Structures are given as C-alpha cells and as structure tokens.
C-alpha positions, 0 to 999 in steps of 0.5 A: 849425835845423841837423839834419844835424850834431846828434847828437841827430838822427843815430840817428833819421835812420839808422833812419828812412832804413834803415826807409824803404829797407826798405819801398821808399820812395825818399826824399832826405835833406832830405826825411827832415830835413824830416819829422824837424823837423816831428815834432820840432816837433809833439812839442815843441808837445804837450809845451810843451817849449822846445828849446835849441841842445843839446836839441832834444827830450826823449830819451824821444820819439825813437822817437815822432819816428821813428814820426810821420815814417814815418806822414807819409811813407807819406801822401804823395800822400793829404794831407788825405784820411781814406781813399783807394781805388785799384785795389781797395785801401782805406786809411783814416786817423785824421784828415786831420791830418799825424800820428795823434791816437793817436800824439800822445796819447803825448806827456804835456804839461809842467805850467805853473809858476804865478807 
C-alpha cells in the first residue's frame, strides 16, 4: 500500500509526527508509516471494512488510528509485556496486545449482508 502519497494518510502522518516529536520520540518516517498501516489494518479488520484504492479507511476513525499508533510506539521495547518496571518507575498495559482493547472497542463492526 502506497501510504506516503495518499491524501487520507497525510493529516494522520503530520499530526502523529508532531505529537511524537513533542513527546521526545525520534521516529523515522518509514516507521511512522508502518505504524499507521498496522493501525489501519486493525481498525478495518475490527470494522469489517474493505479498503479500496481511494478509501483506505473510514474518515471517522482517523483520530483513533493516530491514537493507536501512539499507543503502539510508546510500548516499543516492552512488546508482549503487561507491566514493566525500571528504576522505580512502573508501567502497566491493558494486555500484551499491540493495541488496547478499550481503544479497539471504539470501532463498530459493519453488519454482514444476508444472501
């Protein structure tokens, strides 16, 4: 999927890059696009939405896709863990999954058409 030139992706990429930079993350552009792609796949899978060449995801999930990316990137180095403690600072994660279920639960699945 060609994300770099997709008009639907540009606002998410720019906002994500700005937010990551403000939080002190030094993430290269390709890693950001990889995260966006993974988040889109997670949302579309949960939604049962089939992307087209023009519409990769439903616009109403743009903000959620960005939040899923931040959640995933913030767990880099702690993949698969449900908690992490270092130098007296502890972090807890909802589950060892890449994305928190509480965020994915915001996606409303499309109904299936009966034949």
